[in-house]
C-alpha atoms as one frame of an Amber mdcrd trajectory, in Angstrom:
protein
  22.014 -24.855 -35.900  24.886 -24.533 -33.478  24.331 -21.934 -30.778  26.751
 -19.025 -30.926  27.266 -19.093 -27.195  28.400 -22.729 -27.345  30.639 -22.242
 -30.368  33.772 -21.168 -28.410  33.398 -24.119 -26.080  33.181 -26.571 -28.992
  36.238 -24.978 -30.523  38.096 -25.556 -27.278  37.223 -29.224 -27.350  38.207
 -29.568 -30.998  41.546 -27.874 -30.415  42.331 -29.724 -27.218  44.610 -32.272
 -28.893  46.222 -29.995 -31.512  48.221 -27.523 -29.468  48.645 -26.151 -26.058
  46.941 -23.372 -24.204  48.166 -20.675 -26.557  46.447 -22.211 -29.568  43.173
 -22.662 -27.650  43.316 -19.102 -26.374  43.982 -17.759 -29.892  41.054 -19.680
 -31.340  38.771 -18.457 -28.563  39.867 -14.850 -29.145  39.322 -15.127 -32.899
  35.868 -16.645 -32.388  34.822 -13.875 -30.007  36.059 -11.164 -32.361  34.202
 -12.755 -35.241  30.958 -12.848 -33.269  31.244  -9.200 -32.238  32.119  -8.096
 -35.753  29.245  -9.990 -37.337  26.730  -8.628 -34.807  27.939  -5.062 -35.296
  27.906  -5.311 -39.068  24.351  -6.613 -39.128  23.129  -3.919 -36.698  21.949
  -6.540 -34.211  21.949  -6.586 -30.438  24.772  -8.341 -28.544  24.569 -12.102
 -28.473  23.632 -12.257 -24.792  20.587 -10.109 -25.449  19.318 -12.269 -28.337
  19.833 -15.696 -26.815  16.665 -17.641 -26.124  18.190 -18.747 -22.839  18.696
 -15.144 -21.725  16.512 -14.118 -18.785  17.869 -10.629 -18.199  15.361  -7.795
 -17.810  16.138  -4.885 -20.110  14.410  -1.536 -19.923  11.947  -1.146 -22.840
  12.769   1.309 -25.563  10.595   4.297 -26.429   9.212   2.435 -29.408   8.162
  -0.513 -27.194   6.435   1.827 -24.753   4.550   3.471 -27.594   3.431   0.185
 -29.134   2.137  -1.133 -25.809   0.437   2.087 -24.673  -1.400   2.507 -27.987
  -2.042  -1.263 -28.342  -0.529  -1.443 -31.803   0.221  -5.175 -31.641  -2.649
  -7.548 -32.220  -1.645  -9.984 -29.482  -1.279  -7.136 -26.977  -4.764  -5.870
 -27.813  -6.265  -9.307 -27.341  -4.526  -9.987 -24.026  -5.195  -6.540 -22.529
  -8.857  -6.618 -23.570  -9.404 -10.140 -22.218  -7.733  -9.550 -18.870  -9.442
  -6.178 -18.395 -12.876  -7.698 -18.909 -11.981 -10.601 -16.625 -10.906  -8.203
 -13.865 -14.102  -6.202 -14.313 -16.314  -9.266 -13.870 -14.238 -10.743 -11.041
 -14.304  -7.470  -9.074 -18.077  -7.185  -9.416 -18.834 -10.722  -8.269 -16.083
 -10.711  -5.674 -17.787  -7.818  -3.856 -20.810  -9.974  -3.068 -18.777 -13.050
  -2.117 -16.617 -10.950   0.212 -19.642  -9.487   2.003 -21.268 -12.919   2.049
 -18.121 -14.199   3.811 -17.480 -16.615   0.950 -14.178 -15.119  -0.161 -12.389
 -18.488  -0.146 -15.137 -20.154  -2.158 -13.395 -19.139  -5.370 -10.168 -20.698
  -4.117 -11.860 -24.034  -3.475 -13.675 -23.917  -6.820 -10.538 -23.065  -8.772
  -8.735 -26.078  -7.314 -11.789 -28.240  -7.952 -11.533 -27.527 -11.697  -8.178
 -29.275 -12.147  -9.470 -32.881 -12.232 -12.213 -31.764 -14.629  -9.613 -30.415
 -17.041  -7.676 -33.680 -16.942 -10.748 -35.889 -17.284 -12.068 -33.804 -20.179
  -8.738 -34.277 -21.959  -8.847 -38.045 -21.415 -12.463 -38.440 -22.588 -11.991
 -36.231 -25.642  -8.802 -38.066 -26.625 -10.424 -41.467 -26.278 -13.314 -40.339
 -28.484 -10.943 -39.172 -31.191 -11.273 -35.416 -30.653  -8.611 -32.871 -29.911
  -8.226 -33.096 -26.165  -6.740 -29.625 -25.847  -9.685 -27.740 -27.295 -10.449
 -24.921 -24.878 -14.288 -25.312 -24.772 -13.886 -29.017 -23.984 -11.449 -28.355
 -21.158 -13.563 -25.554 -19.717 -16.650 -27.769 -19.824 -14.855 -30.426 -17.787
 -13.638 -27.745 -15.371 -17.204 -26.463 -14.965 -18.544 -29.946 -14.190 -16.054
 -30.691 -11.422 -16.377 -27.116 -10.168 -20.116 -27.602  -9.635 -19.403 -30.936
  -7.981 -17.060 -29.084  -5.649 -19.824 -26.580  -4.797 -22.201 -29.446  -4.091
 -19.572 -31.070  -1.886 -19.121 -27.900   0.156 -22.877 -27.504   0.607 -23.245
 -31.190   1.506 -20.506 -31.110   4.162 -21.766 -27.834   5.636 -25.432 -28.855
   5.736 -25.327 -32.492   6.784 -22.468 -32.384   9.254 -21.493 -30.193  12.173
 -18.305 -29.047  10.457 -17.851 -25.361   9.764 -17.732 -23.879   6.274 -13.987
 -23.217   6.323 -13.427 -26.905   7.091 -15.604 -27.878   4.121 -13.659 -25.478
   1.891 -10.343 -26.939   3.028 -11.494 -30.521   2.428 -12.811 -29.825  -1.077
  -9.769 -27.741  -2.020  -7.201 -30.340  -0.989  -9.071 -33.435  -2.220  -9.910
 -32.070  -5.670  -6.470 -30.581  -6.228  -4.848 -33.876  -5.237  -7.178 -35.722
  -7.621  -6.264 -33.268 -10.388  -2.540 -33.841  -9.903  -3.147 -37.602 -10.015
  -5.128 -37.277 -13.263  -2.329 -35.240 -14.817   0.070 -38.016 -13.823  -2.131
 -40.552 -15.642  -2.243 -38.355 -18.740   1.549 -38.129 -18.766   1.712 -41.916
 -19.181  -0.863 -42.094 -21.978   0.314 -43.085 -25.457  -2.256 -40.948 -27.247
  -1.343 -37.728 -25.520   0.588 -36.016 -22.826  -0.160 -33.322 -20.315   2.150
 -30.719 -21.862   0.047 -27.579 -22.007  -2.453 -28.679 -19.384  -0.187 -27.473
 -16.585  -0.603 -23.965 -17.967  -4.081 -23.930 -16.452  -2.391 -24.043 -13.054
  -0.339 -20.896 -13.650  -2.214 -19.354 -16.579  -1.178 -18.738 -20.190  -2.235
 -15.184 -20.826   0.343 -14.507 -23.537  -1.126 -17.247 -25.766  -4.687 -15.941
 -25.491  -6.579 -16.039 -28.790  -9.245 -13.564 -29.963 -11.866 -16.262 -29.405
 -10.671 -16.626 -25.804 -10.949 -12.869 -25.277 -14.471 -12.870 -26.695 -15.374
 -15.798 -24.429 -14.018 -14.008 -21.352 -15.626 -10.710 -22.326 -19.027 -12.201
 -23.136 -19.111 -14.340 -20.012 -18.010 -11.443 -17.822 -20.591  -9.111 -19.350
 -23.412 -11.585 -18.761 -22.233 -12.168 -15.189 -22.224  -8.421 -14.494 -25.723
  -8.099 -15.973 -26.983 -10.842 -13.651 -25.400  -9.107 -10.654 -26.999  -5.755
 -11.433 -30.367  -7.356 -12.290 -30.392  -9.105  -8.888 -28.637  -6.289  -7.035
 -31.372  -5.806  -4.409 -31.730  -9.519  -3.762 -27.982 -10.100  -3.510 -27.705
  -7.114  -1.187 -30.265  -8.653   1.153 -28.487 -11.998   0.928 -25.137 -10.489
   1.915 -26.325  -8.347   4.820 -29.337 -10.191   6.250 -30.268 -13.536   4.709
 -32.822 -14.140   7.475 -34.734 -10.987   6.529 -34.473 -11.954   2.847 -36.098
 -15.294   3.648 -38.861 -13.611   5.640 -39.603 -11.379   2.638 -40.242 -14.423
   0.458 -36.895 -14.668  -1.302 -35.346 -18.102  -1.725 -32.011 -17.826   0.094
 -30.897 -21.189  -1.302 -31.632 -20.101  -4.871 -29.860 -16.760  -4.441 -26.883
 -18.476  -2.854 -26.805 -20.934  -5.734 -26.881 -18.125  -8.302 -24.010 -16.357
  -6.560 -21.957 -19.554  -6.438 -22.745 -20.206 -10.106 -21.394 -16.774 -10.992
 -18.261 -17.550  -9.018 -17.869 -20.823 -10.937 -18.299 -19.058 -14.295 -15.747
 -16.351 -13.559 -13.338 -18.907 -12.112 -13.578 -21.100 -15.200 -12.970 -18.306
 -17.710 -10.207 -16.926 -15.491  -8.199 -20.137 -15.773  -7.030 -19.099 -19.224
  -5.667 -15.783 -17.966  -4.151 -16.238 -14.514  -4.533 -19.951 -13.738  -6.441
 -21.782 -11.040  -4.007 -20.810  -8.266  -4.026 -17.060  -8.906  -7.645 -16.592
 -10.021  -8.693 -16.267  -6.393  -6.693 -13.020  -6.242  -8.975 -11.392  -8.840
 -12.065 -12.436  -6.885 -10.851 -11.222  -3.486  -8.205  -8.507  -3.838 -10.153
  -5.828  -5.822 -13.210  -6.221  -3.595 -11.105  -6.057  -0.438  -9.344  -2.947
  -1.758 -12.663  -1.253  -2.575 -13.858  -1.902   0.978 -11.317   0.652   2.241
 -12.848   3.444   0.140 -16.562   3.387   0.918 -19.294   2.046   3.189 -21.960
   1.916   0.431 -22.456  -1.295  -1.522 -23.131   0.379  -4.868 -19.919   2.368
  -4.726 -18.021  -0.656  -3.500 -19.153  -2.782  -6.449 -18.254  -0.045  -8.939
 -14.872   0.532  -7.316 -14.105  -3.202  -7.142 -14.958  -3.677 -10.814 -12.788
  -0.679 -11.734  -9.852  -1.878  -9.627 -10.156  -5.366 -11.116 -10.156  -3.941
 -14.649  -7.127  -1.757 -13.883  -5.299  -4.754 -12.419  -5.884  -6.830 -15.546
  -4.967  -4.004 -17.897  -1.791  -2.840 -16.128  -0.624  -6.366 -15.329  -0.923
  -7.610 -18.890   0.613  -4.378 -20.259   3.580  -4.756 -17.890   4.076  -8.319
 -19.089   4.010  -7.062 -22.686   6.759  -4.540 -21.863   8.817  -7.122 -19.968
   8.239 -10.464 -21.756  10.223 -12.366 -19.124   7.562 -11.572 -16.514   4.478
 -13.863 -16.582   1.199 -12.069 -17.176  -0.828 -13.856 -14.506   1.670 -13.079
 -11.770   1.933  -9.433 -12.868  -1.869  -9.042 -12.775  -1.920 -10.337  -9.207
   0.995  -8.101  -8.195  -0.716  -5.011  -9.613  -3.905  -5.933  -7.756  -1.863
  -6.366  -4.581  -0.242  -2.959  -5.061  -3.681  -1.365  -5.429  -4.814  -3.186
  -2.294  -1.851  -1.892  -0.275  -2.463   1.635  -1.541  -6.138   1.383  -0.569
  -5.294  -0.113   2.809  -3.047   2.835   3.607  -5.029   5.745   2.084  -8.630
   4.573   1.695 -10.832   7.313   3.229 -13.377   4.936   4.751 -11.167   2.313
   6.411  -7.587   3.134   5.438  -4.932   3.042   8.129  -3.737   6.632   7.729
  -7.244   8.221   7.596  -8.279   6.155  10.622  -5.193   7.280  12.509  -5.888
  10.886  11.529  -9.526  10.634  12.642  -8.470   9.083  15.947  -5.883  11.812
  16.494  -8.479  14.485  15.803 -10.970  12.791  18.122  -8.423  12.590  20.925
  -7.575  16.264  20.469 -11.272  17.132  20.515 -11.821  15.065  23.678  -8.966
  16.809  25.473 -10.398  20.200  24.520 -13.860  19.189  25.683 -12.535  17.951
  29.017 -10.660  21.225  29.429 -13.748  23.364  28.761 -15.908  21.233  31.026
 -13.329  21.480  33.796 -13.238  25.267  33.443 -17.041  25.441  33.631 -17.168
  23.270  36.751 -14.507  25.406  38.427 -16.465  28.569  37.648 -19.691  26.907
  38.772 -18.162  25.856  42.102 -17.168  29.511  42.685 -20.749  30.714  42.171
 -20.372  32.303  38.753 -23.796  32.631  37.048 -22.660  33.199  33.472 -22.173
  36.228  31.174 -25.938  36.915  31.274 -25.553  38.062  34.899 -23.431  40.996
  33.745 -20.343  39.872  35.675 -17.062  39.381  33.773 -15.886  35.812  33.276
 -13.252  35.001  35.921  -9.970  33.347  35.007  -8.830  29.969  36.312  -5.334
  28.781  37.064  -3.525  25.902  35.398  -2.759  24.405  38.821  -6.495  24.154
  39.601  -7.071  22.368  36.306  -4.220  19.967  37.002  -5.814  18.997  40.316
  -9.208  18.664  38.656  -8.308  15.738  36.387  -5.481  13.254  36.015  -3.779
  15.354  33.364  -0.124  15.708  32.674   1.206  19.198  32.118   1.996  18.324
  28.516  -1.551  17.145  27.749  -3.080  20.121  29.525  -0.963  22.607  27.587
  -1.811  20.830  24.351  -5.545  21.157  25.125  -5.134  24.833  26.054  -3.286
  25.512  22.814  -5.969  23.784  20.709  -8.765  25.666  22.502  -6.911  28.932
  21.982  -6.496  28.162  18.272 -10.248  27.540  18.109 -10.879  31.000  19.588
 -12.464  29.722  22.818 -10.023  31.074  25.428  -6.931  33.203  25.945  -3.842
  32.610  28.039  -2.996  35.218  30.697   0.190  35.807  32.697   0.895  33.850
  35.872  -0.443  30.552  34.489  -3.998  31.865  34.187  -6.464  31.145  31.377
  -9.791  32.788  30.630 -12.613  31.680  28.336 -14.525  34.163  26.226 -18.296
  34.182  25.691 -18.260  31.596  22.941 -15.933  29.401  24.992 -18.187  29.671
  28.027 -21.311  28.704  26.056 -19.449  25.774  24.478 -18.317  24.670  27.954
 -21.904  24.963  29.233 -23.188  22.835  26.337 -20.599  20.121  26.942 -21.305
  20.050  30.677 -25.054  19.851  29.998 -24.637  16.837  27.685 -22.278  15.135
  30.130 -24.733  15.468  32.995 -27.635  14.320  30.849 -25.752  11.128  30.171
 -24.867  10.770  33.848 -28.529  11.046  34.833 -29.510   8.497  32.206 -26.914
   6.013  33.478 -28.016   6.496  37.081 -31.728   6.272  36.261 -31.872   3.530
  33.619 -28.523   1.687  33.758 -28.293   1.439  37.559 -24.777   2.890  37.642
 -23.721   4.187  41.055 -23.500   7.960  41.343 -19.914   7.717  42.564 -18.903
   5.807  39.426 -21.015   7.511  36.795 -18.593  10.314  35.951 -15.990   8.005
  34.422 -18.657   5.962  32.583 -20.138   9.105  31.048 -16.686  10.267  29.967
 -16.317   7.149  27.837 -19.336   7.843  25.629 -20.415  11.458  25.860 -18.134
  12.587  23.036 -20.079  10.659  20.384 -23.519  11.966  21.271 -25.498  13.251
  18.290 -28.113  16.061  18.549 -30.902  13.518  18.069 -29.606  11.479  21.013
 -29.462  14.630  23.153 -33.119  15.335  22.363 -34.107  11.777  23.232 -32.227
  11.947  26.533 -33.901  15.219  27.456 -37.360  13.848  26.642 -36.614  10.628
  28.493 -35.473  12.471  31.591 -38.327  15.004  31.245 -36.091  18.032  31.236
 -38.192  21.180  30.980 -35.377  23.722  31.236 -34.329  25.945  28.380 -31.395
  24.775  26.232 -29.074  27.313  27.918 -29.892  25.963  31.397 -27.299  23.402
  32.450 -28.546  20.362  34.332 -27.338  20.192  37.931 -24.680  17.577  38.608
 -26.175  14.325  39.973 -23.127  13.843  42.207 -21.248  16.293  44.435 -18.413
  18.282  42.880 -15.246  18.838  44.878 -12.433  20.827  43.279 -10.686  22.295
  46.282
């Protein structure tokens, strides 16, 4: 049937020899009016919106949003379920491969599956079977994937090449072989490679219920294996030497982990393709790493982020059919990664910056209080217990005490005043209260404990120990303070400040 968009152009050609420009223009105008009238009468969308060649992105209607959100379409239910389960399994297994420093293993394995897909098609076609049957293609992908694993292990074990070199060799060689096999298939009389290229980029939209069940069942079994061997895999990721000393077979555990990677990679080819499947194995696990330092929470978070990526990515593709599902899944996972990288409480950039800012403010306040205590100590003040009022100190004396700028010093004074440790007096004088004095005494005590430890056990010169102690004293825990006091055989009460191991000069 003649395309409506090409109809005016054909009319122009037909009328080219009949009349001049006026006749052609009149025919074109009549054709356009007829198209608009017919579309309006039938209640259809404009022609440009209904053309199969149209690639414009239109905003979904309320009805489309409702059908996708409530999964009213059968194909949408199948695709969303399959990709969600795939993301769940990939996030779980990807957590262990990331900690094992095998994040790129999935990339090498996914590329190693391409020649297996092509060879499985050739063998099945030659034997008279349907070469595009999914189980047959996945079986061929699994075979070459395991060969790729064996190749990586062989190169790493029997040569002096590093693991990343082995991954690069296997990735490039197998992918090149796969492209060559696809070229051979294209020349075959009994078949062609149309459809096989979809394994490179994924074909989520054409997922069948059987494919979703295959992905879901495989992912569920993989997750069960991970949780059944959780303790062993944890040892493998953090200390494989200790795992071997405890009687665990490191080679067997490594093989099980790589087998799980192969399984998830193979079933993920149907959804996102062999190029993008690595994103589901790495991105959710890397995003979860920003939220926690505990492995259990990391695995749960990675599985949840992977499931959300699959669900939102496939749902977005259902709302905007022009957008490929595999690419949208990866983009959603990337967005979650960027959000985690910025706001993750454990390792996110903003929380780390906030913690560093708070630490720097705390260090400035501690240096200020310690400087005030040393000034009072040099003037012979014995503390509030002596009955004498706490003297004030001048800002100029504090400026000479340390290499402060006036701005930093005023910032520290303001923070200490907000904490209720001192008050500012006229004439550039400041005065600590009782709680401020005791806090200053505690900080000075810990600083001098560390100085004595460095002089006694680290052979640091007394003239250089002050700066060395400044670099570490702010992270001392109460347990470390107790150990230092026992080590240095301090018998004084906790309120007694250790004498300075080096002379103090403030005047």
